[in-house]
N, C-alpha and C positions, 0 to 999 in steps of 0.2 A: 503496498500499500504503500503510494507517494505521500508526500509532506502536504499537510492540510494549510490551505492558504485561506484567509481573509478577504472576498474580494473588495476593491475600492467600488465606490460610491456608484460611480459611473457605469461600470460594468454591471454591477447586478441591478440599475436601473435598464439596463438595455434587454437583460433576461428579464426580467418580472414586465417590461413593454409587450412582449413576444406572448403574454396571456392574455393581452387586452387588444394590442393591435397585431392583427394577423394581416390584413389586406385593406385597401381603402373602405370596402364595404363595411370595415369595424370602427373603424373612425367615424363613417357617417352615423352607425348606429349610436354611437356614445353621443356624439353632438347634437343629434337629432333628440334623445332622448333630455339630455341637458337644457335644451330649448322649450319641449312640451314640459318640463316640470319647471320652468321659469316661467309657465303663464301664457307662452305664445299663442296665438292665433292664425298667425302668417308666418310660413317658413318657405324659404328659397334656399333649392340646392343646385350648385352651379359646379361640372365636372366637365375635366378635359383629360384624352387620354386615358380613360379610366379611372380615374382622380389620381394616378400616381405621379402627375405632374403639378395638376392643380385642383383645388378642391374650395370652394368657398359656401356657406351655409350663415344665412343671415334671419334672423327673428326681430320680432316685435314687444319681446318680454322683457321682465321686470329689469335684465343688465346685471352687471357686478358691479358694485361700489370701488372705489380706486383704491380704498387701503386692502380689499381685498383679493385683487387681481394678482398678485405673487403669490398669495397663498394657495391660492386656486392652481397654482402647477405644482404646489408641491405633493408628494404624495402622502395617500390617506388623509388629502385635507378634502372635507365635503361638508356643505351644507343642509343634509338631507337628515342626517341621523348625531348626535349627539351622544349619547351612553348605550351600553350594553341591551337596554331592553327594548329599545328602538328596532333592533333586529327582528325581534317578532311581531313587528305589527309593519310592515314596510309597504308605504303606500306608493312612492315615489319611482320611477324609472332607474334614476340613477340612486348610488348611495356607497358606493365604495372609495369616493376620491382618489379611483386610478387614471382615469382616460386622459387629461387633461395633461399630467405627469407623463406618462406614456408616449403619447401622442408628440410631445414637443421635445423628446429624449432622442426621436427614431426620424424626425422631420424640423423643417421651417416653417414656424408658425408664426400668425401675426394676428393680434383680438384687438379689435375696435368697437369700444361697447362702453355704455353709458346708462345709469341707472335714472331714474326717475326723481329720484330725493336729490340730484347732483346738476349743477347748470352746466358741466361741460363734461364731456366724453375723455376716455383715452384710449392711447394706440400702444401697444404692448409688442414688441418683438420679441422674440426667444427661439433659438437655431441649436439643435442637438443637446438641450437642456442648459444651456447657456442665455443667459441674457443678453441681449444684443440695444436694445433702446426701451425707454419709459417716458409719454408725452402725453400733453393735452392734446384732446384731437375734436373738433366738433362732429357731430354726428345725431343721429336722432334717437330716440330710447329704444332698447336693445341690443344686442350682440350681433358684430359679423366676425366670423373665424374663417382666417384663410391659411392653408396648409400648402407646403409646397415640397415637391422631391422628397417623397417618401422614404425611408430607407437608405437616404442618399450616404449615412454613413454608416451602413450596416448591410456591407455588399454581398453578406451572406444569406440575409435575408432576401435581399432586392431581387436577385437569381431566381429565388422559387415565386414570384409572382408570376401572375399568367399573363395571355396576352390583352391588349388595350381593352377588346371588342368583352372578352370574360370577366374581365373587371369592373367593368362600364355595366353588364348584364347583372352583376353581382350586387352592384351599387342598387341598381333600378330596383331589384327583388325587395332590398331591404326597406328601400323609400315606401315601393306598393304596400308591404307591411304595415308599416307605420303609419301609412295613412289611412290603411281600411280598420286601425284599432284607435281611430281617432278624428271622424269624419266631422266634427266641429273646427278642425285646424284647416285650413287651406293651405295644401301644399302645390310649391310650383318646384317643376325638376326639370334642368336644362342641362341638355348633354352636349356637348361638343358646338356648342353656341345654337341649339337647337331646341326648342321648348318640347318635351314628350311626355309631361303631366302635369296636369291642373285641376284641383280638385276644388269645389266652389267653398268647402267650409261651411254649411249650409245645416249639418247634424246628420244628415239622411244619409244613412248606411247605403242604401241602396244607388243613389249618386255615387259614391265613391267607386262602388265594386263596377258602377256602369263606367266611369272613367280608368279603372286600373283594368279589366279585364275586358272591355267593351260589352254591347250589346247582346249577344250570341248566347256569352256564357251567363250575362244579367237572368236572361230570359228561364233560362232554366233552374232558376232557383226558385224557392218557398220560405216562406217565414216562417221563423222559430220565438214565442215566446212561452217562456214556462218559468214557475218558479216552485222550488220544492225544498224546504227544510230551510230556509232561508240562504239558497243557490238560486240566483237568476241566471237563465241562459236564454240568451236574445241573439238575434242573427239572421242567418239565411243559411239551406242545404239544400242540394239540388236533387232531382228528383230521380229516382231510384233508375228509369230509362235513360239518364244519364251519365251512368257512372265511369268513371275514367281507369284506367289500367295501374294506377297507382294513388299512394295520398299525398304526392307535391301539393296538389291545390287544396289542401285541407290548413284552413287557418285559424289559428285558435290562439285566442287573447282571454288572459286571467286577468281580473281588475286591468285592463287596460294595456298589460303587457304582454307580447307573441311569446308562446310558449311549445314545446312537442310534449306532448303526453299520452304516453301509451294506453292510460284510462280513459283517456276521452276517446281516443279514436276507436278503443274496441267496445266503448257504449255506441258509439254512432253505427260501427259495424254491424252490431246485434239489433240494433233498432232497425236497419234497414235489411235483415236476413231475410230471407225469404221474398223478396220485393226486389234487391239488385242482382243483375247477373254474377255468378260465380269468377271469381277474380275479378271483379271491377268494385270500386271503391268509391265512396261519395264526397263531393266537393262541399265547403262548406267555407262561410265565415260565421265563427260564434263566438258570443263574449260572454265570459263566466264571472258574474259579478260573487264576490264571498268575501267573508270576514277577512281580513291580513293573519289574524293568527292562524286560521286553518292550513295557509299554505307557506311553504318556506320555500323563498326564490333565491337564497344565499347558499345555491349547491355550487355552483362555478361562476368562471367570472364572465363568460358569455351570456349568464343569465338567463337564456334559453329553457336548460331543466328547470325544473318544480318537483317538491316530493307536498305529498298532503297527508297532513295528521290521521286524516281517514279516509281511505280512496272510495268507501261504498256508496257513501251521499252524493257524491260526483258523479261518481258512477250512474248512478239512480235519476240525479235529476240531468244528465244529458240525455241518457236511454230514453226517458218519458217525455223529454221537450220533443228530442225527435220524432219518435214515434207517434205520439198527439200529432204533431204538425205533418207527418207523412196522410195519417187518417184523416185530417179536416182539409188539407191545401191541395193533395197530389189529385192531379184528373187524368182520364185518359188522354196518350198520346194523338196530336193533332197531325195528321198529313199535311205537309206543304207543298203542293205540285209546282214544279218549276216552270215559268211562261217561257215560251220560244216566241220570239217578236216574228211577227211575218212582215216580210219586205212589201213595202208598197210599191205600186206601178213604176214610180220614177225609177225606186233602187234596183228592182227588177231588171228592166230595162238597161241603166247603167250596167249593172252586173253581166249582163249577157252579152254587152259590147265592149267592156273595159277589163275583164276581171284577166281576160287570156290576150298577149300580144300575137297572137297567132290569130286570133277572130276577126281583127283588123284587116280593110283591104289590101290585096296584091298578096296575101299570105296564105297558106292552105287553112282553111276553117274547120274547126272543129265545135262537137255540141258543147254550149257551154253548161257547166255545174251550176245549178240551182238549187239553195241551201231550203229543205221544206220543214216544217216545226215536226216533230217527233219522228221523223223518217228520213234516211241518208239516202235513199234513192230518188233519182230523177221521174216525175211525175210522168203518168204516160203523153198528157198534153204536148211535152216537150221531147220525150224521147223518141217520138214517132214521127220528129220533123224533118225534111231533108236537107241536112247540115253541109252536105255534099255539093250544094249550088253555091256558086260564087257569086252569084248575081242579087240570089236573095241575102245574104250578107251584107252585100255592098249597099242593097236598098236600105237595111237596117242603119248600117252603122253610115249613111249618107243622111239618114234624118235627121231633120233639125231639134226634133222635141226627143227625149228619152220616153216620155210619155206615150208620143203618135208610136215610137218603135214598138213599145209594149204591146199596143193595140193591135200592129200590124202581126206580131208573131202570135197573138191570141186567134187572129181572124184565119190567119194559112196555117194555125194548127186544128181550129173549126172544123174548115171545109175538108182537111185531109181525116180528120179520125172521127169527127161527129158528123156524118150527113145530114141533111135536112130533115129527111124525112126519119128518120131514127130519133127516138128517146130514147134516153137510159131507164132500164127498170127498175124500179124499187128491190133490191134483196131483200127488202124484212117482210114476212110472211103477214097478211093478215091474223089478229088474234082477238078470240074474244075476250073483252075486257070484263075482271068479274068485281064487284061493287061489295060495298060491307054497309051495314046503317050508319049512317052520317053521323048520330049520335055519340059513334064510339071513337068518333076520331077525335072530340073537342074534350077538353079540359076538365070543362067546365060544366060538363056529364054526367055527374055523379047520384042520380036517382038508382034508389033500392032496387027498380026494376032492370036497368041497368046491370048489376051489380049482380042481381039472381040469373041473368040471362048470358051473362060474360061467359059460364063454362060450357054452355050449349051452344055459342057463336063460335067459339073457339075449334068445338070440335067440327062444328060444318066449314068453317071456311081454312080448317087444316087438311080437308082432303082436296084431292086432285081433281082435273076436268082434263081427261084425252091426256095431250102431254103437259099442259100447262098446270104448273102449281097457282094455287090460289092463294094471293094474300091474305095474310094473318094480322087483326088486328089486336094488339094485347093491350090493356089496360093494368098499369102495376103501381097501387100507390098513387095516384096523379100525374106517373109517366106515362106518357103513352108512347106507343112505339110499334111501327109495321113490319112484321115479320115478311123479307120478300123473298130469300131461298138461299142455296148454300152455292159457294163459288169450290171449285178444284177439288168437289170432296172434303174440304179444310175449314173453309171459313163462313161462317154467317153472315149474312146481309139484312140487316135492320134499317130502318129508317126512323128518326126520331120527331118528336114536334116540333123540333127547333130547326127544322132545314137540315139535317145533319145525317150522312150515310155513315153507321158504325158496323166496321168488319172486327168478328169476333173471331177467334182461334179456338177452335170448339174443344181440340185437346187440351191447350195450355187455360183456358177456363174450365172445365171438367175436374184436368186436375189440381189446380187450385181450391173449386170446391170440395171437393172430396177430403182435400188436406185440412181446409179448415175444419170438416166436420169430424175428422178422426181426432184432431186437438181437441175440439168441444167435447168428443165423448169419452176420450184417453181409456177405450176399451169396453165400455159402459154400452158401446151403441150396439149396432148391428154385427153380430157373430153370428157364424154358421159351424154346425156339426160336421164333419166330414164322413159321409156314409164311408170309406175307407181309407182309416186313418193311416198320416202318409210318414214312410221312415226315413230319416234323413240321415246320411254317413259323413262326418266331419272327421278331419285332421284332429291332432290332439289340443293345439292352443282353440281351436273355434270348440270344440267340445268344452272343453275346460270354460270358457268364456257364456255359451250356452248353461253350461249348469250353474254358472254362479249370477246370471241373469235370466233367471224361472220367471220369478215373480215381473220383471220388466217386461218380457215376453207378453205375460198375460193379461199386463196394465194395456198394451198395445193391441191385443186382438188374438193372440197366438196360446191355446194351450197347448204345453208343453211337457212330456214328462222323461226323464233320462230311461234310454233305453238298453245301457248299455254297450260295451264294445264300440267304445267312440259314436255310438250312435243315438239320436234322439227320437220320437216319436211325436208326430202333431194330431191332436185331435180337432181341433178347430179352429178357426182364422177369420179374419174380419170379411164379412159377404161381398165386399168389394172384389174381393181377390176373384178369381178361375181358379177351379180345381186343379186345372195345371200348371199353374203358377204359384203353388204352395211351396212347394218343393224347391224350384229355382230361389224363390224369395228367402225364404229361411237359411238357405246357404249364403244367400249374400249378406243378410240381416249378421249370421255369426260370423264371416269372414270381418266385416266392419267392426264388430264391437272387438275383437281379437284384434285387429290392426290397430284400434285406435283406444287403449285402454287406458289411456290417459284422462281421455272426454267425461265427461261428468254424465249420469242417467237421463237428465234432460235433453243433453244432445244428440244422445244413441237415439231418444224417441223420436225426434224431429226428424233424424236421418232415415229411420223407419217409416215415418210418415210421408215422407218425401217417395220412399222408394216405392211403396204399399198405392199412393195416389198416383203417381206414374206409370206403374204396370194397369191400375184399374180404370184409366181413362180412356174415354173413345179416342181412338187412333185417327190421327190425319191421312185424308187417302181413304178410308174405309166410308162406306155408305151407311148414313144415319137416317131417321124416320124426323119426319117435321116435327113430331110431338117431341122427341129428344131433342132436337135441337131448340126447340121454341123454350123448353123447360130452362135449358143452358142460357138462352137471354133473358128470359124469366129472374133468375137468379142474378147474372150480372149485372142487371139495371137495380134491381131492389138491394144489394149488399155491395156497400162501397169500398168492402175490403176486398172483395174480387178485381185486382188491378193487376197485378202478375203473378204467372206460375210460380210455383216454389224455388225454381231456377231462377227466378230474374227476370222471364221474359214477359213482354208484355201481354195482357189478354185480348185486350183489343185496341185499334185506332179508330180515331173520328176523321172524315172528311166532309168538310163545310160544303155548304152549296157554294158559297162565296169563291172557293177554290177550285170546284167544279164548273163554275160558271167562267171563272177567267181561261180558262182551255177552251171554250166555244168563245171566247171574245164578248161574252155578254158585262163582264166586270170590268 
């Protein structure tokens, strides 16, 4: 072991600075937190070259008193706490007293500040931890902090900085998160002389989300507002259908501080379980307000990691807050069709003439390419033209008016393709229209007579007439919709009373319906005795798992006994299962339990419900009766929890009348 040396002050400060200042974004985070703690409501951040060469932060906060400026740059000097007990109830973002000392020891710093109590401001310059100047300055209330040449005196640290673009993006990420945590503050971010972010400071979180992430992301969010046991959870979370492949868009703030918490992430994931696709994660901007004594933020110099005195209340508040928000605010997925703009005659004629130089007089003419909405091929009216005739092309090209050229093309095409005596015949066969009593269409008709007649009418209008299925009107708790039919043996088509077409995935919907029933019944529901008990042979691990969980299997509907020799015998099973599926289902259940021993009983049961409901549900592509489909549609419309299948796929999508009319040029 070598000789032990006591490091000099400067070297010790450089080492300590490495814990706080890792890159420009670390500097921005520390200084923004100081500005917020100073009461600023307008903050401007400007960087160049990713913040490595130049970084300036200006705020209109309380400023620093002249006599306190030198002390502010000393290590462990802070105005946030004064004694040990203050660490137990930290409400400010900064409190360690290390930021300014660390930054000034590895860069060239200038600070211009003025407090409201003093008539003049002060300009202070410190480079590499050494004071260069200290003088009066004229400036408004607040503080301007300028940093230049980060790590100029620590080349070993400088070479580990990333490219300017990467460092600038890191700074942008820090500003985004802090802006989201304080919508009451107006933030301006200027990057290489270009303004890239401006928030209004109006206190509305959604407007900040719009500024930071854009309109498309903001449209995927639903509000969360919940309070449990003194813990308040508010903000926004994404709809399950808009899940992302990672957790990077999860912004969690505790008492205004951005944090990373496994407790909060797991609570959100559990709340979205069975609604979000497997492997996807919800996005969020959630603020958690709780007692300062219940959370410890003094875990790491970055102050991103936190510890809770009791994690369970935090988990429960987030879980129930997100769950109740999904039940209340999540809606069916609405389809937005892309509209292709049709060319007007002027544009069409110009394209025929000008798109290709080969089409000009004197060149070998070729057929022009015409863009047609929804199809890539050339319409017959143009594909049949004789473009080998130079005379015709020259005549078109020499026309003064492109619109007239367009008319000539159509005239020529009409003469060639559609003789005057012939008229195109409609390919749509005449059909018999079937009507239903008018009183069932109106939401206002709720007479006892109508209700009494409803089952009969359903039966009558569920019949078919020849090849044409008769439309069915269903009234369920004043939500009127009309059953139209089924497409591709998979999608139920209904029309609602608010001018929307709803497509229901019959397998996904039926799967979720069975899943919810199984969860509610918990083995007390429909269980059928097997005429011939099923014997299932397992390997050693699966057999042991089954014997250890006989009570759980019974609770989910399987009456299982030990049959010896690594075998079990199944005497009853949930009635949703076909007899032929019992053996394979039990095999999968025992295999899952053996492979996931650490899971709690409730997680095993939920997986089993998934498995049973998936096997029992109507399969896509199979033929179904109108009654089966109508029953599924009725349940979907009457139960708002039937929105996603247990694997997270949407049960139905909506297509509004407006979106349809856009495609026909009516809107």
